[in-house]
N, C-alpha and C positions, 0 to 999 in steps of 0.2 A: 443373476440380475446385475446389470451395470448401472451404477449411479454416477451422476455428473453434477457439478455445481460450477458456477462462474461468478466472478465478481469483477470489479473494474481492474484489479491488479493480478488476478490469477484465474487459471482454468484447472479444474481438478476432476479426475475420473477415479472411480473405485470399482474393481471387478474381482469377484471371488475366484480363487484358484482351487483346483481339485487336489493339488499336492501340498503337503505341509512344507514349511520353509524353516531354515535355521536362523534367519534374520529376526531380530526383535523389533519392537515398535519404535525404538529410539534411533534406528539406523536409517539414514536418508542419504541416498547417493545424489550428489550435486555436480553438475558441470556448468560452469558459468552461471547464468541466471535461470537455467532450466533444471528443475528437479526431475531426475530421471525415474525414480521409482522408490516406493516404500512398501516393504512386504511385512505383513503381520496378520495374525488371525486368518491365515489362508486367503488373503486378499491382496491384490496388486493395486497400488495407488499411484497415479501419475499426476503430477502437479507442475504446470508451467507457470512461471511467475516472472513478472516484469518489474521487479522492485527497484526502487531508487537506492542510491548509496546511503548507508547509515548516517553519514554526516549531514546529508541533505534532509533526511527525515528528522534528525535531531534539531536542525536549524528551524525547520517548519514548526516542530513542536514548541520550540522556544518562542517563536513569533506568535503562534496561536495562544500560548499561555499568557504572554504579555498583553496581547490585544484584548483577550477576554478577562484579564485580571484574575486568572486562576491561581489559587494558592499552590505552592510547591508540593504540598502533600497530595494534591489531586492527581489521580491517575490519568495519564495522557499517553496513548499508544498510537501506532500507525493506523489502527482500525477505528480510532475515535472519530465519531461523527460530529461535525460542527454543531448541528442542531441539538444533539444530546449533551453537548457541553454548555448549552444555553445561548448559542449564537443565533441572532435573528438575521434577516437579510442585510441590514446595514452593517452588522458586525462582519458578515461574510465578505461584503464588498471591501471593507477596511482591511481585512486579512489579505485579500487578493492584492490590494494596492500596496500593502507593506511587503508582500512577497515579491511583487514586481520591482519595487525599489531595492530591496535587499539583494536580489539575484540579478539585477540589471536586465530584466526581461520584460516582454509585453505579452500579457495573457489576453487573448481575444475573448470577447463577451460570450461566444458560444462555448468555449472551453471553460470559462469561469463558472458558467451555470451548471456544469457537470461535476464540479468539485464539491464533494460532500464530506470527505474524510482527509485526515492528515496524509495518508498514503497516496491518495489520488492527487493531492496537491504536489507532493514530492515527486511522483512519477511524471507529472506534466512538466514540472520545473526541469527535471533531468532531460526530457525530450527537447524542450525549448533551448536549453543551454547547448546541447549537442548540435541542434540545427543552427544556432547562432555561430558556433565555432567552425562550421563547415561552409 
């Protein structure tokens, strides 16, 4: 049985293998932004990821934390959803406006409506910055 999952930032497949492997579950082969494969428990995992740079994610986390007045002790990860952090639609608009200002970009309304997590925001920012530079 082949299992697949998809999110806004990655695509993941899991397929059982008939032969045991010597690799353990902590070993992941990476080439640039594409995870080539992970072998464990007689299964092959393929994950393709389009993740933003860690410094971009950190800056987005900082902006979200400040905008939502989150305490330093609160957990904020790339997978954190704005709604789960207590953001309403106005908070989300303010976060987008602050991101635009901080990164000197313009986020179109269609794109802004699709941003629900820190990672999605960071990925979109990376894309817009690259487009702006070219």
